[in-house]
C-alpha positions as CSV (number, residue, x, y, z in Angstrom):
1,M,91.7,-112.9,75.0
2,R,93.0,-116.4,74.6
3,T,96.6,-117.2,75.5
4,F,98.8,-119.7,73.7
5,R,98.8,-123.3,74.7
6,P,102.1,-124.9,73.5
7,T,101.4,-128.1,71.6
8,L,103.5,-131.2,72.1
9,V,105.6,-130.9,68.9
10,V,106.5,-127.2,69.5
11,T,107.4,-128.0,73.1
12,L,109.7,-130.8,72.0
13,A,111.3,-128.6,69.3
14,L,111.9,-125.8,71.9
15,T,113.3,-128.2,74.4
16,A,115.6,-129.8,71.8
17,A,116.8,-126.4,70.7
18,L,117.5,-125.2,74.2
19,T,119.3,-128.4,75.0
20,A,121.5,-128.2,71.9
21,G,122.3,-124.6,72.5
22,Y,123.3,-125.4,76.1
23,R,125.5,-128.3,75.2
24,Q,127.4,-126.6,72.3
25,Q,129.0,-123.3,72.1
26,A,127.5,-120.8,69.7
27,S,128.5,-121.4,66.1
28,A,128.5,-119.1,63.1
29,Q,127.1,-122.1,61.1
30,A,124.1,-121.5,58.9
31,L,120.8,-122.9,60.1
32,P,119.1,-125.8,58.2
33,F,116.6,-123.5,56.4
34,L,116.1,-120.0,55.0
35,A,112.6,-118.9,56.2
36,P,110.2,-117.1,53.9
37,G,109.2,-113.5,54.6
38,D,112.2,-111.5,53.3
39,G,111.7,-110.2,49.8
40,G,115.4,-109.1,49.5
41,L,116.6,-112.6,50.5
42,R,114.3,-114.2,47.9
43,H,115.5,-111.8,45.3
44,E,119.1,-112.9,45.9
45,V,118.2,-116.6,45.9
46,Q,116.2,-116.3,42.7
47,L,119.1,-114.5,40.9
48,G,121.4,-117.4,42.0
49,A,118.9,-120.0,40.8
50,D,118.6,-118.3,37.4
51,N,122.4,-118.3,37.1
52,G,122.6,-122.0,37.9
53,E,124.2,-121.4,41.4
54,I,121.2,-122.7,43.3
55,P,119.2,-125.7,42.0
56,L,115.6,-124.9,43.0
57,S,113.9,-121.8,44.4
58,T,110.1,-122.1,44.6
59,T,109.7,-124.1,47.8
60,W,110.1,-122.1,51.0
61,P,111.7,-122.6,53.5
62,I,114.8,-123.5,51.4
63,P,117.4,-125.9,52.7
64,T,120.7,-124.1,53.1
65,F,122.6,-127.1,51.7
66,D,121.3,-125.9,48.4
67,L,123.2,-122.6,48.7
68,P,126.7,-122.2,47.4
69,A,129.2,-123.0,50.2
70,D,130.7,-119.5,50.2
71,Q,127.2,-117.9,50.6
72,R,125.6,-120.2,53.2
73,D,126.6,-117.9,56.1
74,A,125.9,-114.7,54.3
75,L,122.4,-115.3,52.9
76,R,119.9,-114.7,55.7
77,G,116.7,-112.8,56.2
78,Y,116.2,-109.8,58.4
79,N,113.2,-111.4,60.2
80,Q,114.7,-114.8,61.3
81,P,117.9,-116.0,63.0
82,G,120.4,-116.9,60.3
83,S,123.1,-118.8,62.1
84,G,124.0,-120.6,65.3
85,S,125.4,-117.4,66.7
86,D,122.3,-115.2,66.1
87,A,120.4,-114.2,69.2
88,G,118.6,-111.0,70.3
89,W,115.3,-109.2,70.6
90,F,112.8,-108.1,68.0
91,M,109.7,-106.0,67.9
92,T,106.9,-105.4,65.4
93,S,104.5,-102.4,65.2
94,T,101.7,-101.6,62.8
95,T,99.1,-98.9,62.6
96,N,96.7,-100.9,60.4
97,P,97.6,-104.4,59.0
98,G,96.9,-104.6,55.3
99,K,94.2,-106.7,53.8
100,L,96.6,-108.8,51.6
101,R,99.9,-110.4,52.8
102,T,102.6,-111.1,50.2
103,F,105.8,-113.1,50.4
104,T,107.5,-110.1,52.1
105,D,106.6,-110.2,55.7
106,S,104.8,-107.2,57.3
107,A,103.8,-106.8,61.0
108,R,100.6,-108.8,61.9
109,A,100.3,-107.1,65.3
110,N,102.1,-104.9,67.8
111,G,104.5,-107.0,69.8
112,A,108.0,-107.9,70.9
113,G,110.0,-111.0,71.6
114,V,113.4,-112.8,71.7
115,Q,114.9,-115.1,69.2
116,A,118.0,-117.3,68.7
117,G,119.5,-119.7,66.3
118,W,121.3,-122.9,67.2
119,A,123.4,-125.4,65.2
120,A,125.1,-128.7,66.1
121,G,127.5,-129.2,63.1
122,D,125.6,-130.1,59.9
123,Y,123.4,-132.6,61.7
124,A,121.0,-130.5,63.8
125,G,119.9,-126.9,64.1
126,G,116.9,-124.7,64.4
127,A,115.5,-121.4,65.7
128,I,113.7,-120.3,68.8
129,R,111.3,-117.3,68.6
130,I,109.1,-116.3,71.5
131,S,106.8,-113.3,71.2
132,Y,104.2,-111.4,73.1
133,N,101.5,-109.5,71.0
134,T,99.2,-106.9,72.3
135,N,96.5,-106.9,69.5
136,P,96.7,-110.2,67.6
137,A,94.0,-110.8,65.0
138,D,93.9,-114.5,65.9
139,G,93.7,-113.9,69.7
140,M,97.0,-115.7,70.4
141,T,98.9,-113.4,72.8
142,Y,102.0,-115.6,73.2
143,Q,103.4,-117.1,70.1
144,L,106.2,-119.5,69.0
145,D,105.8,-118.8,65.3
146,G,109.1,-119.5,63.5
147,T,110.4,-121.9,66.2
148,Y,111.6,-125.3,64.9
149,A,114.2,-128.0,65.4
150,A,115.7,-130.1,62.6
151,W,117.8,-133.3,62.7
152,R,119.6,-134.7,59.6
153,M,119.5,-138.4,58.7
154,G,121.6,-138.9,55.5
155,N,120.2,-136.4,52.9
156,W,116.9,-135.8,54.8
157,W,115.9,-133.3,57.5
158,I,113.4,-134.4,60.1
159,T,111.7,-131.2,61.5
160,A,109.3,-130.3,64.3
161,G,107.9,-126.9,65.1
162,K,106.0,-124.0,63.6
163,Q,107.5,-123.1,60.2
164,D,106.0,-120.6,57.7
165,R,105.7,-122.0,54.2
166,W,105.4,-120.6,50.7
167,W,104.9,-123.0,47.8
168,G,105.0,-121.7,44.3
169,P,106.7,-119.1,42.0
170,G,104.4,-116.1,42.8
171,W,105.7,-113.0,44.5
172,D,102.4,-111.7,45.6
173,S,100.4,-114.9,46.0
174,S,100.5,-118.6,46.4
175,L,97.2,-120.4,45.7
176,I,97.9,-123.5,47.7
177,L,100.1,-122.6,50.7
178,S,101.3,-119.1,51.6
179,S,102.3,-117.4,54.9
180,N,99.0,-115.5,55.1
181,A,97.7,-117.7,58.0
182,P,100.0,-118.2,61.0
183,P,102.2,-121.4,60.9
184,M,100.8,-124.6,62.4
185,P,102.7,-126.8,64.8
186,G,103.7,-130.1,63.1
187,I,106.4,-132.6,62.1
188,G,107.9,-133.1,58.6
189,I,110.6,-134.6,56.5
190,E,112.3,-133.1,53.4
191,R,115.4,-133.6,51.3
192,A,118.4,-131.7,52.7
193,S,120.1,-131.2,49.3
194,S,118.3,-131.1,45.9
195,K,121.3,-132.5,44.1
196,E,120.7,-134.7,41.1
197,Q,120.2,-138.4,41.7
198,S,123.1,-140.5,40.4
199,W,120.9,-143.5,39.5
200,K,120.1,-143.2,35.8
201,G,116.4,-143.9,36.4
202,F,116.1,-140.5,38.2
203,R,118.8,-138.6,36.3
204,W,116.3,-137.0,33.9
205,L,114.6,-135.2,36.8
206,G,117.7,-133.0,37.3
207,P,117.8,-131.4,40.8
208,W,114.7,-132.5,42.8
209,H,113.2,-131.8,46.2
210,L,110.5,-133.5,48.2
211,V,108.9,-132.2,51.4
212,T,105.9,-133.7,53.3
213,F,104.5,-132.8,56.7
214,I,101.6,-133.3,59.0
215,D,100.5,-130.2,61.1
216,H,97.9,-129.9,63.8
217,M,95.1,-127.3,63.3
218,E,93.2,-125.5,66.0
219,N,92.2,-127.3,69.1
220,H,88.8,-125.7,68.8
221,R,87.4,-125.3,65.2
222,P,83.9,-124.5,64.2
223,D,83.7,-127.9,62.3
224,F,85.9,-130.6,63.9
225,N,88.4,-130.1,66.8
226,N,92.0,-131.3,66.4
227,T,91.9,-131.6,62.6
228,L,95.2,-132.6,61.0
229,F,96.7,-130.8,57.9
230,W,98.8,-132.8,55.5
231,G,101.0,-131.3,52.8
232,A,103.4,-132.7,50.2
233,R,105.3,-131.0,47.4
234,F,107.7,-132.3,44.8
235,T,109.8,-130.0,42.6
236,F,112.3,-130.8,39.9
237,A,114.3,-129.0,37.1
238,P,114.6,-131.4,34.1
239,V,116.4,-128.6,32.1
240,H,118.2,-125.5,33.4
241,G,115.8,-122.6,33.8
242,V,112.6,-124.8,34.1
243,E,111.3,-125.6,37.6
244,I,108.2,-127.7,37.9
245,G,106.2,-128.1,41.2
246,L,103.5,-130.6,42.1
247,S,101.7,-130.0,45.5
248,R,98.9,-131.5,47.5
249,T,97.3,-130.6,50.8
250,A,94.5,-132.2,52.8
251,E,92.4,-131.6,56.0
252,F,91.6,-134.9,57.7
253,C,91.1,-136.7,61.0
254,G,89.5,-134.5,63.7
255,Q,86.9,-135.2,66.3
256,G,84.4,-137.8,65.1
257,H,86.5,-139.0,62.1
258,K,88.6,-142.1,61.6
259,C,92.3,-141.3,62.1
260,G,94.9,-144.0,61.5
261,L,97.4,-145.3,59.0
262,S,94.5,-146.5,56.8
263,T,93.1,-143.0,56.8
264,L,96.4,-141.5,55.8
265,F,96.7,-144.1,53.0
266,D,93.3,-143.1,51.7
267,V,94.3,-139.4,51.8
268,F,97.5,-140.1,49.9
269,T,95.7,-142.1,47.2
270,A,92.8,-139.5,47.0
271,R,90.2,-142.2,47.8
272,S,89.0,-140.2,50.7
273,N,88.3,-137.2,48.5
274,R,85.5,-138.6,46.4
275,Q,83.0,-135.9,45.5
276,V,79.3,-135.9,46.5
277,N,76.7,-133.3,46.1
278,P,76.4,-131.4,49.4
279,Q,73.3,-129.5,48.2
280,V,70.9,-132.4,48.5
281,D,70.6,-132.3,52.3
282,D,67.4,-134.3,52.3
283,D,68.8,-137.3,50.4
284,P,69.9,-139.9,52.9
285,T,72.2,-141.6,50.4
286,Q,74.1,-138.4,49.6
287,M,74.3,-137.5,53.3
288,A,75.6,-140.9,54.2
289,L,78.4,-140.6,51.6
290,L,79.2,-137.1,52.8
291,A,79.5,-138.4,56.4
292,K,82.0,-141.0,55.2
293,K,84.2,-138.5,53.4
294,Q,87.5,-138.6,55.3
295,S,89.4,-135.6,53.9
296,A,89.1,-132.3,52.1
297,Q,91.9,-132.0,49.5
298,V,93.3,-129.6,46.9
299,I,96.0,-130.1,44.3
300,A,98.3,-127.6,42.5
301,T,100.7,-127.5,39.6
302,D,103.2,-124.8,38.9
303,I,106.0,-124.0,36.5
304,R,108.6,-121.3,36.3
305,W,110.7,-120.8,33.2
306,H,113.7,-118.6,33.1
307,I,114.1,-118.0,29.3
308,G,117.7,-118.9,28.2
309,A,120.3,-116.2,28.8
310,S,117.7,-113.4,28.9
311,P,116.7,-111.6,32.1
312,I,113.0,-112.7,31.6
313,S,111.1,-115.4,33.4
314,V,107.4,-116.4,33.2
315,Y,105.5,-118.5,35.7
316,W,102.1,-120.1,36.2
317,Q,100.3,-121.9,39.1
318,Q,97.0,-123.7,39.0
319,L,95.0,-125.1,41.9
320,G,92.2,-127.6,41.6
321,E,89.4,-127.6,44.1
322,V,87.9,-130.9,42.8
323,F,89.8,-134.1,42.1
324,D,89.7,-137.7,43.4
325,D,91.0,-141.2,42.6
326,H,88.3,-141.6,39.8
327,N,89.4,-138.4,38.0
328,L,92.7,-136.9,39.0
329,R,92.4,-134.0,36.5
330,P,92.0,-130.9,38.7
331,R,88.6,-129.2,38.2
332,Q,87.1,-126.0,39.5
333,T,90.5,-124.4,39.1
334,L,92.1,-121.2,40.4
335,Q,94.9,-119.5,38.3
336,L,98.0,-117.4,38.8
337,L,100.1,-116.0,36.0
338,G,103.2,-113.8,36.1
339,M,106.3,-112.4,34.3
340,E,109.6,-111.1,35.7
341,F,112.5,-109.1,34.5
342,A,115.7,-109.3,36.7
343,S,119.3,-108.2,36.5
344,R,122.3,-108.0,38.7
345,H,123.8,-105.1,36.8
346,I,121.4,-102.1,36.7
347,L,122.2,-98.8,38.5
348,D,125.1,-100.6,40.3
349,G,122.6,-102.8,42.1
350,R,120.3,-105.7,41.5
351,L,116.8,-105.0,40.1
352,R,113.7,-107.1,39.6
353,T,110.3,-106.1,38.2
354,F,107.3,-108.3,37.9
355,I,103.6,-108.4,36.7
356,E,101.3,-110.9,38.4
357,M,97.7,-111.8,38.2
358,S,95.8,-114.2,40.4
359,D,92.1,-115.3,40.3
360,T,90.5,-117.2,43.2
361,A,87.0,-117.8,41.7
362,C,86.6,-121.5,40.7
363,G,86.7,-122.0,37.0
364,D,86.9,-118.3,36.1
365,L,90.0,-118.8,34.0
366,S,90.1,-122.5,33.0
367,F,91.6,-124.5,30.2
368,S,88.6,-126.9,30.3
369,K,85.3,-126.3,28.6
370,T,83.5,-128.2,31.3
371,D,84.5,-125.7,34.0
372,N,82.2,-122.8,34.7
373,P,82.8,-119.7,36.9
374,S,81.5,-120.4,40.3
375,Y,81.4,-118.0,43.3
376,G,81.3,-119.3,46.8
377,C,83.4,-122.4,45.8
378,A,87.2,-121.8,46.4
379,Y,88.6,-122.7,49.8
380,E,85.1,-123.8,51.0
381,K,84.7,-127.5,51.9
382,D,81.6,-129.7,52.2
383,T,82.6,-131.8,55.2
384,W,85.3,-129.6,56.8
385,Q,83.0,-126.6,56.8
386,A,85.4,-124.1,58.4
387,G,87.0,-124.3,55.0
388,Y,90.7,-124.0,53.9
389,R,91.5,-121.7,56.8
390,Y,93.5,-121.6,59.9
391,H,92.6,-119.2,62.7
392,E,90.0,-118.0,60.3
393,L,92.6,-116.9,57.7
394,S,93.0,-118.4,54.2
395,I,95.9,-120.9,54.0
396,G,96.2,-120.2,50.3
397,D,95.8,-116.8,48.6
398,S,95.3,-114.0,51.1
399,M,92.3,-112.7,49.0
400,D,90.4,-115.8,50.1
401,R,87.7,-116.9,47.7
402,D,86.4,-115.0,44.6
403,G,89.2,-112.5,44.4
404,L,91.0,-111.0,41.3
405,R,94.3,-109.2,41.6
406,F,96.7,-107.5,39.2
407,T,100.1,-106.5,40.6
408,V,103.0,-104.5,39.2
409,G,106.0,-104.7,41.5
410,G,109.6,-103.7,41.6
411,M,112.5,-104.5,44.0
412,Y,116.0,-103.2,44.1
413,T,119.0,-104.0,46.3
414,D,121.6,-101.2,46.3
415,T,125.3,-101.2,47.0
416,A,124.7,-100.7,50.7
417,A,122.6,-104.0,50.8
418,R,119.4,-102.1,51.4
419,H,116.4,-103.7,49.8
420,W,113.6,-101.5,48.3
421,E,110.2,-102.7,47.3
422,L,107.2,-101.1,45.6
423,R,104.0,-102.8,44.6
424,V,100.9,-101.3,42.9
425,R,97.8,-103.3,42.8
426,R,94.2,-103.3,41.5
427,F,92.1,-106.0,43.1
428,E,88.5,-107.1,43.6
429,L,87.5,-109.0,46.7
430,N,84.5,-111.3,47.2
431,R,83.1,-110.7,43.7
432,G,80.1,-112.8,44.4
433,S,79.3,-110.7,47.5
434,I,78.7,-113.9,49.5
435,A,79.4,-113.1,53.1
436,Q,79.3,-116.7,54.3
437,V,79.0,-120.1,52.6
438,R,79.2,-122.5,55.5
439,L,80.5,-122.0,59.1
440,L,83.0,-119.1,58.6
441,P,82.5,-115.8,56.9
442,H,84.8,-114.5,54.1
443,S,88.1,-113.6,55.9
444,V,88.7,-110.3,54.1
445,A,85.5,-108.8,52.7
446,L,81.9,-109.6,53.6
447,V,80.6,-107.8,50.5
448,A,82.1,-107.1,47.1
449,E,84.9,-104.6,47.2
450,R,87.1,-102.9,44.6
451,L,90.4,-101.4,45.8
452,S,93.5,-99.8,44.4
453,N,96.6,-100.3,46.5
454,A,100.2,-99.1,46.7
455,E,102.8,-100.4,49.2
456,F,106.4,-99.3,49.7
457,N,109.0,-100.8,52.1
458,V,112.7,-100.8,52.7
459,S,114.8,-103.1,54.8
460,G,118.5,-103.2,55.7
461,D,121.0,-102.8,58.5
462,Y,121.8,-99.7,60.6
463,K,124.7,-100.1,63.0
464,D,123.6,-103.2,64.9
465,F,120.0,-103.0,64.1
466,R,118.1,-104.9,61.4
467,Y,115.0,-103.1,60.2
468,A,112.1,-103.2,57.8
469,V,109.8,-100.2,57.5
470,G,106.9,-99.8,55.1
471,I,103.9,-97.7,54.3
472,G,100.8,-98.4,52.2
473,A,97.5,-97.1,51.1
474,D,94.2,-98.5,49.8
475,Y,91.6,-96.5,47.8
476,G,88.2,-97.9,47.3
477,G,85.8,-100.1,49.3
478,P,82.5,-101.8,48.9
479,T,81.2,-101.4,45.4
480,D,77.9,-99.8,46.6
481,T,79.6,-97.1,48.7
482,T,81.8,-94.0,48.2
483,A,85.5,-94.8,47.8
484,K,87.7,-94.1,50.8
485,L,91.4,-93.7,51.3
486,T,93.0,-95.8,54.1
487,G,96.7,-95.7,55.1
488,R,99.0,-97.8,57.1
489,A,102.6,-98.2,58.3
490,F,104.7,-100.9,59.9
491,L,108.1,-101.4,61.5
492,N,110.0,-104.6,62.1
493,L,113.2,-104.1,64.2
494,S,115.7,-106.6,65.6
495,H,119.0,-106.2,67.6
496,P,121.5,-108.8,68.8
497,W,122.3,-109.2,72.5
């Protein structure tokens, strides 16, 4: 079993965090960001956004400067430190990790660790999380997932570490960047507050947020070692209730590839993503073009609309597998659609229900007549042949390619601040029954599968403990075999020193 080798950026983040924590007494101040993973926390944030109390809500982690001043210290997740005074131990346990991860975090493996938050006024802060896992799927026994340090310069945070991210309005899925794969070590910059720009040329955008980062992928990949992963997302709300997101990611650099400022410029302008036909392996001209291709990119657009004073919202996300500087229109698209109903005044608590559909077969649901359904396409890359994956797990939708999912979900926060969640799903995995396209097999199902799924969890506080406990069951399996029932359970637990 491989052990964790700390990368330079994570080591620097950890050193900075420990130094700041040593120099300054513990503070109750909120940390720079709210991390993804807690459905109850997101439920509260989304209610605040729909009421106009929080400017933007579809880019996680969320800067805490965007929270109302009287709620910054109160809004925090059960699975991450929430302030400069938070410190303690945590443990995770699971009998059988589920096939599909959602925004709500569930245990990846059996393990335990320690965590702490630190804050130096409003100008620096972060989290330290060190864990040991006994049966990790990715083979990483020691992990620093969730460890980061941030420094503020004006209205911008500079970050270094390993942060989980979730981009988009979906509750069950994000097509471009979810927390399905473990977080990568990297550096980034993002706006500290999404407040409206006073300059009239930007005023029409309303509140806006920009984040960009460069992460380091595995030291040893099946395609190219030391590949870099770039991401950028811009969100804005031109009118109250409408939030629009534009996202791009790219795999580039790595052993044997050019890697410099000119390469990064070509990635940013999409020049390095020009398409060639990888099927004509015997054509020297095509193979020469393929060898010069300097990145593998995807692009996504999403919108969430909270309809007036009603409790109803609708949302949509589209990811394009194919685009370049000659044709920026996304092609070979994946789709996500959803509708929500939410209220703060039902049964003395706060209720949210949603219906969501996601499709990860290229062109299966497309607004363009030139797109055709194509299996074996999504998240597979011609040059970076390990695909859109990190530690062999999809960076986007947890179904990986060629999946179709329908979800009905409900969540309720009661008067004791306990958060209850129930999700019922019907999904199809690997509908093309293609086990492997290039260097890595399908990360969830090697053959076509149909499954019905139900998951229930509850999280809250009991005395000094924070907990999340859940159960789930799948019924089904490969389409050519007899359906089977498989169950699971998980427990996340934390306690302060």
